[in-house]
N, C-alpha and C positions, 0 to 999 in steps of 0.2 A: 504494500500500500504506500510505503514511503517513497519508493522509486517512481511509482505511478504519479504521486503528487508532484514530484520534481519534473516529470515529463509534461504534466498538465500545465505547470507554471511556465515552462519554456514555450509550449504551444500557445498559451494565453498571451505571452509577451509578443510572439510573432504575429498573432492575430491583431493585437492592439496596434503594433507599429504599421502593419499593412493596412489596417482599417482606418487609421488616422491619415495615412498618406493618400490612399484611394479607397473610399468606402465601397465603391461599386466592385472592387476586386475581392474584398473580403466577404461581402454580402452579395455575391453575384446572382443569387436567386431572387432578389427583391427588385422591384421596379425603380424606386427612388430611395436608396439607402442614405442614412444620415450618420454623422459622426457621433451623435448622442446615442444611437442604437449600439454602435460599436463600444462606446464607453460603458453602457449598461451591461452588455454581454460580458465585457472584460471584468467588471466588478463582480458579477455573479460567479464567473469562472475562478477568480482569485479566492472568493469565499469558499467555493467548493474544494479547491486544492488545499487551502489551509485546514479545512475540516478533515479532509482525507489524510493529511499529514498528522494531525492530532490523533485521529483514530488509529493510525498505523503505529504511532508511538505508544498509545495506550495498550494495544495488543502486544507489541514487542516487550513492554515492561511486564505484562501479565504472564508471558511465556517464560521469562527467565526465572529459575528457581532461586529462592532466597537461601543463602548459606546458613546452616545451623550455627548458632553461637556456641562458644566453648563453655558457657555457663549452664546450658541445659544438658541434663544427663541423657545419654543415648539409650540406657536400659530403663525399663519401668521401675519406679520406686514404690514400695508399699506405703500406703497411706494409713495412719492410725485411725481406728474406728472409735468414736466417742462412746463412753459408757452412759447409759441412761441414769438419771438421778435416783430412780426408785431402786435400782440394783446396788447402789453404793450404800454400805452399812453406815448407820449414824455413829458418830464418835461417842465413846462411853463418857458419862459424866465424871468429872474429876472429883476426887475426895477432898474435903476441906482440910487444912492443916491445923 
C-alpha cells in the first residue's frame, strides 16, 4: 500500500502539471475542461494517496511483532489462591497477666 501511495503521488503530480499547462490534454474526454477541475481532481487524489499511505503504515506496524521484554517470565508462574475468611480459624483469646 505504501509503494502504491508513492506511485499515486507521482501520477497526481504529473496530472497536475499537465493539466495546468493544457487542461484539454489532461481532460481530453471533456468538451470544455477548466483548470479549476484539474485543481479539484488533484486535491482529491492527494487526499486519497495520503490516506493510502497512512493505512499502509498502520498495517505495517500491526504486522511487526513486539519483542518480549526481559522483565516478563517466559514460563507460567503459579498464582497464590486467597483463602476465604470463614476457613481461617479465629485467634485464641489471650490470658490476662
